N, C-alpha and C positions, 0 to 999 in steps of 0.2 A: 504494500499500501503505500499511496505517497500522503506524508504527512507533511506538503508545503502546498501553502491559502494559497488557491486559487484563482488568479489574476479573472476580473471582468471586463469581458472586450464590451466596448462600447457600443452599441450598433448604430448607423447610419443610416436615412433616406436614401436612396438612390436615386440616383437625378443624372441626366445627361451632363457627359461636360459641356463647359462653354467652348466658342473658337481659345478664347485665352487660354481656357483651362485647356486644351489638346495640345497647344502651340508650348505651356510652358510642362508637359507631360512630354512634348515631343522630344525637347529640347535636352530635357535632364533623362532622358533616353542615348540620344548621342551622348551625352556627358560618359555615360556611364559603359555604352561602346568603347568609345578612343579612349580612355580611361590609362590603360595597360600603354598605347602608345604614348599617351601625354607623359605618362611621368618617366619611360624612355627616352623624349626628347628631353624634359626637364632635367634628369640628368646629364644625361650629354651638353646642355647650354650650363651649368652648373662647369660640366670640366671644363666648357670652348674659355670660360672668365676667371678661373684661376690658373688654365695655362697662360692667358693675356694679364694675371698680375703675379704670376713669375714672373714675366719677363721684366718688367717693371719691376720686383722684388732685386733680377738678378741685376737690370740696370744700375741701380742703386749700389745696392755693392758692390758687385763682381768687376764692373769692368767699367777700366782706369788703364791708365799706361801702369800706373804700380800699384800695386797688388797687396794691403788691401789699402783703398784709398787712404785720403791724407781728415777727412772725414769721417774714418771708422777708428784712425789709429789713434791710440786712448781715449777714444769713446766708450765707454762698458754699459754706459744703458743701449746703445742706438747696436751694439757686436751683439747683447742679449734679443735685442726685441728681433735681431734679422732670423735670428735661431727658433725664436717661438714663431715667426710670423711662415714659415719656412713648412715649418709640425706640420702649425695649424692647414697651411694651404695642402701639405703633400696625406696630412689626413684627412679632409675633407674629399683631395678628390679620389683617394681611397674608399670612401663611404658613398659615394659617386660611381663611383666602377662596380663596387658591387652591388649598387640600385638594377644596371643595366645590363649586366654581365652576361649573355648567355647562359641558360642552363637548361635541364631535359627535365620533362614534369612528368610525374606515373601518373596519369590523369587515368581514373574507371570512364572509359567511355558509355557503361549504359545506363549509368548512376549521377540523372541532375542532382540530386542532393550534393553527392559527392565533391563532384563539378563547380558544386556553387562555391561549396567550401573552400574547397581548392585554389576558388578563384581571389575568396575573401583573403585568405593566407599569403596567397600574392601581391597580389594589391598592396595588404596591407605589409610586407617584407618591403615591398619595393618605397611606397610613404615613406618609411622608418631609415632607411637610409638613406633619405631623399634628404629630409630634416635632417637626419645627424649631420648631410654634407652643408645644408644650407645653415646651422648654427658655423662649425666649424670656421664653413667660407667664410658668413661675419664677420666670427671671433678677429681671424686674418688681416681679413681685412683696416679692421678695427687696427689691431696688430702693426699693418703696413704703414696706417697714417701713426701712428704713436712714432714708428722710425722717423719717417720723414719729418715728425717734428724736431723728435729729438736730433737730427741730424741737422738740423736747419737750429737750434738753440745752442748750437755747441760748435758752429764755424765761428 
């Protein structure tokens, strides 16, 4: 026997949806259909942004006639921020790659309930890693801004 209290389901009168209601339902249906593609494209976009910001980081820290550049010599806070920024960007890139990494899925073709559950797990996995990538990318960008401030402040 199940000792859990049963939830009451509110019943509503059936009515034909309006044109606007049909349009809204259609929009959300399209969003749901394209969600995995959207998540994959988002991951690729994050990776492209990270690559761009890594170029900026390398331009600020490594590309000069002398290594390390004059504005980094004796500037310990800037050196620390270079490392922090690099680590955050690389972790963000790894998280985004995990989200879009191709993998095989063991999907039961004749069990719609299990297929739906599998789709929810796949979507949740991609969303989780993209959120992690987004947070790390944001922190890395803040660290890059702080690095530039340290360089300007010390010059």
